[in-house]
Structure formats: structure tokens, C-alpha cells
MARBAZA-588045 format. One record per residue: residue number from 1; x, y, z of N, C-alpha, C in turn. Coordinates in Angstrom, 3 decimals. Layout:
BEGIN
REC/k/n_xx/n_yy/n_zz/ca_xx/ca_yy/ca_zz/c_xx/c_yy/c_zz
REC/NUM/X/Y/Z/X/Y/Z/X/Y/Z
...
END
This chain:
BEGIN
REC/k/n_xx/n_yy/n_zz/ca_xx/ca_yy/ca_zz/c_xx/c_yy/c_zz
REC/1/26.863/-13.448/-6.788/25.970/-12.421/-7.611/25.045/-11.654/-6.830
REC/2/24.999/-10.314/-7.143/24.374/-9.382/-6.339/22.797/-9.368/-6.635
REC/3/22.080/-9.388/-5.590/20.722/-9.713/-5.782/20.089/-8.430/-6.457
REC/4/19.073/-8.676/-7.361/18.526/-7.343/-7.914/17.099/-7.499/-7.855
REC/5/16.348/-6.476/-7.775/14.896/-6.344/-7.192/14.413/-5.002/-7.758
REC/6/13.159/-5.069/-7.945/12.639/-3.699/-8.471/11.650/-3.296/-7.506
REC/7/11.513/-1.956/-7.068/10.559/-1.444/-6.299/9.447/-0.747/-6.928
REC/8/8.099/-1.020/-6.494/7.171/-0.007/-7.269/6.784/0.472/-5.802
REC/9/6.928/1.615/-5.970/6.231/2.648/-4.693/5.354/3.516/-5.111
REC/10/4.228/3.441/-4.170/3.044/4.583/-4.741/2.588/5.306/-3.422
REC/11/2.231/6.556/-3.412/1.880/7.422/-2.461/0.955/8.230/-3.079
REC/12/-0.379/7.984/-2.644/-1.339/8.735/-2.824/-2.510/9.261/-2.133
REC/13/-2.601/10.304/-1.810/-3.744/10.707/-0.968/-4.978/10.626/-1.413
REC/14/-5.914/10.296/-0.726/-7.503/10.259/-1.318/-8.384/10.538/-0.353
REC/15/-9.392/10.841/-0.578/-10.686/11.351/0.098/-11.826/10.794/-0.042
REC/16/-12.430/10.289/1.331/-13.753/9.448/1.155/-14.776/10.522/1.308
REC/17/-15.679/10.764/0.395/-16.572/11.696/0.680/-17.954/11.174/1.053
REC/18/-18.227/9.623/1.004/-19.395/9.044/1.390/-19.662/9.270/2.965
REC/19/-20.682/9.123/3.439/-21.027/8.954/4.953/-20.621/7.706/5.441
REC/20/-20.093/7.781/6.777/-19.707/6.398/7.376/-18.272/5.786/6.761
REC/21/-18.376/4.672/6.716/-17.381/3.815/6.246/-17.530/3.124/4.925
REC/22/-16.619/2.886/4.274/-17.055/2.114/2.799/-15.592/1.277/2.583
REC/23/-15.832/0.411/1.484/-14.788/-0.371/1.318/-14.078/0.508/-0.028
REC/24/-12.860/0.671/0.108/-12.085/1.294/-0.753/-11.044/0.675/-1.677
REC/25/-11.131/0.571/-2.854/-10.394/-0.389/-3.849/-8.995/0.197/-3.921
REC/26/-8.045/-0.450/-3.357/-6.457/0.094/-3.796/-5.778/-0.886/-4.521
REC/27/-5.316/-0.404/-5.560/-4.648/-1.399/-6.468/-3.331/-0.716/-7.160
REC/28/-2.411/-1.545/-7.564/-0.992/-0.993/-8.084/-0.835/-2.078/-9.006
REC/29/0.343/-1.837/-9.984/0.735/-2.726/-10.826/1.660/-3.909/-10.523
REC/30/1.776/-4.841/-10.832/2.502/-6.029/-10.725/3.984/-5.699/-10.825
REC/31/4.879/-6.129/-9.985/6.158/-5.775/-10.201/6.899/-7.160/-10.243
REC/32/7.891/-7.299/-11.263/8.547/-8.772/-11.365/9.429/-8.987/-10.264
REC/33/9.485/-10.190/-10.004/10.593/-10.660/-8.964/10.163/-10.257/-7.558
REC/34/8.964/-10.014/-7.521/8.387/-9.437/-6.147/7.819/-10.673/-5.240
REC/35/8.451/-10.845/-3.974/7.757/-11.858/-3.102/6.560/-11.572/-2.596
REC/36/6.338/-10.318/-2.086/4.928/-9.911/-1.680/5.161/-8.376/-1.531
REC/37/3.855/-7.743/-1.328/3.774/-6.140/-1.125/3.228/-5.746/0.039
REC/38/3.894/-4.821/0.519/3.469/-4.349/2.062/2.584/-3.023/1.414
REC/39/1.717/-2.925/2.166/0.741/-1.931/2.067/0.485/-1.266/3.450
REC/40/0.486/0.262/3.314/0.300/0.872/4.894/-0.800/2.207/4.189
REC/41/-1.714/2.145/5.256/-2.660/3.088/4.996/-2.466/4.190/6.320
REC/42/-2.441/5.476/6.238/-2.237/6.392/7.311/-3.672/7.517/7.206
REC/43/-4.079/7.641/8.437/-5.054/8.767/8.338/-4.605/10.010/8.283
REC/44/-5.446/11.039/8.391/-4.871/12.471/8.266/-4.125/13.011/9.462
REC/45/-3.862/12.464/10.259/-3.042/12.689/11.495/-1.669/11.827/11.322
REC/46/-1.528/11.174/10.359/-0.342/10.234/10.092/-0.401/9.064/10.776
REC/47/-1.483/8.652/11.566/-1.565/7.410/12.271/-1.883/6.390/11.276
REC/48/-0.895/5.064/11.179/-1.131/4.004/10.599/-2.610/3.209/11.086
REC/49/-3.537/3.123/10.114/-4.848/2.469/10.409/-5.075/1.226/9.710
REC/50/-4.087/1.051/8.834/-4.008/-0.260/8.079/-2.787/-0.719/7.448
REC/51/-2.485/-1.824/7.767/-1.134/-2.480/7.153/-1.395/-3.749/6.969
REC/52/-0.939/-4.182/5.825/-0.802/-5.669/5.428/0.319/-5.913/4.348
REC/53/0.862/-7.322/4.579/1.328/-7.878/3.447/0.555/-8.779/2.842
REC/54/0.564/-8.695/1.382/-0.065/-9.370/0.245/0.703/-9.716/-0.938
REC/55/0.117/-10.823/-1.585/0.547/-11.184/-2.765/-0.031/-10.482/-3.835
REC/56/-1.267/-10.089/-3.519/-2.332/-9.565/-4.529/-1.948/-7.909/-4.754
REC/57/-2.649/-7.525/-5.971/-2.039/-5.925/-6.477/-3.522/-5.222/-6.347
REC/58/-4.575/-5.888/-5.649/-5.775/-5.329/-5.399/-6.259/-5.644/-3.975
REC/59/-6.351/-4.558/-3.144/-7.158/-4.937/-2.004/-8.297/-4.000/-1.512
REC/60/-9.335/-4.488/-1.068/-10.532/-3.623/-0.670/-10.350/-3.447/0.950
REC/61/-10.168/-2.146/1.393/-9.910/-1.786/2.648/-11.083/-0.850/3.187
REC/62/-11.469/-1.411/4.535/-12.607/-0.628/4.928/-12.326/0.466/5.705
REC/63/-12.687/1.609/5.348/-12.251/3.019/5.908/-13.340/3.964/6.211
REC/64/-13.467/4.533/7.415/-14.100/5.447/7.853/-13.929/6.715/6.810
REC/65/-15.013/7.720/6.847/-15.022/8.985/6.054/-13.762/9.804/6.608
REC/66/-12.993/10.151/5.982/-11.775/11.245/6.038/-10.709/11.111/5.084
REC/67/-9.720/11.774/5.359/-8.691/11.907/4.365/-7.524/10.965/4.739
REC/68/-7.097/10.251/3.826/-6.113/9.087/3.840/-4.919/9.260/2.915
REC/69/-3.887/8.434/3.201/-2.857/8.417/2.253/-2.352/6.948/2.240
REC/70/-1.938/6.532/1.094/-1.039/4.950/1.363/-0.142/4.990/0.568
REC/71/0.738/4.088/0.963/2.059/3.600/0.125/2.073/1.987/-0.045
REC/72/2.818/1.606/-0.971/2.898/0.398/-1.213/4.435/0.046/-1.499
REC/73/4.982/-0.946/-0.971/6.503/-1.443/-1.170/6.498/-2.880/-1.784
REC/74/7.323/-3.094/-2.729/7.528/-4.393/-3.394/8.776/-4.902/-2.582
REC/75/8.565/-6.181/-1.854/9.461/-6.592/-1.078/10.096/-8.156/-1.717
REC/76/11.395/-7.983/-1.966/12.263/-8.897/-2.698/12.562/-10.307/-1.878
REC/77/13.093/-11.157/-2.245/13.496/-12.596/-1.747/14.200/-12.335/-0.628
REC/78/14.897/-11.032/-0.429/15.890/-11.006/0.785/15.144/-10.197/1.747
REC/79/13.846/-9.866/1.584/12.887/-9.152/2.575/13.390/-7.618/2.384
REC/80/13.721/-7.140/1.494/14.181/-5.864/1.268/13.181/-4.947/0.747
REC/81/12.717/-3.868/1.234/11.494/-3.215/0.825/12.101/-1.827/1.112
REC/82/11.460/-0.841/0.174/11.614/0.497/0.090/10.214/1.464/0.038
REC/83/10.034/2.160/0.811/9.000/3.051/0.982/8.894/4.404/-0.030
REC/84/7.839/4.761/-0.455/7.810/6.077/-1.297/7.737/7.199/-0.177
REC/85/8.464/8.210/-0.373/8.623/9.249/0.342/7.135/10.340/0.527
END
């Protein structure tokens, strides 16, 4: 039987306007049949500044003031994940 899985992909830029750093909530909807989620945050230059595997759909990420983008991938039981573009 062919394995089926759903991917929830998110790619959103966001801007921190507060001085210094702060905890930023990153949240996404639950995806059925997901083993875990992969979260990746990149700074304005494209450098990955935060990467984590989690079973939660809400994380508080401590980030410095600046421009960031993040993406989320749902990983299935075969460890397959797709990333947003």
C-alpha cells in the first residue's frame, strides 16, 4: 500500500520592530498523520538562525531585532518532508 501523507507548508516573512530581542510566537495548524514538524527560521541574509523538530504547533522563538522568514514542514512516518518555496 502506498504511504499517504499531508504536508502543511508555511513561508511567511515577518519583522521584529522592538529593540533587542524578544520571544516571537510561531504557530501553524495541525496536520493529520504527521509524525512531527520541522521549523526553520532564516535571517535577512538567508542564514538559518533557528531549526527545530517538534510535535507542537506553537513555538516561542527568541530572535534579535530584524527581518526573518520561516517555513514549516510536516514529516510523515517515512521521514518524508516537503518545504515551502
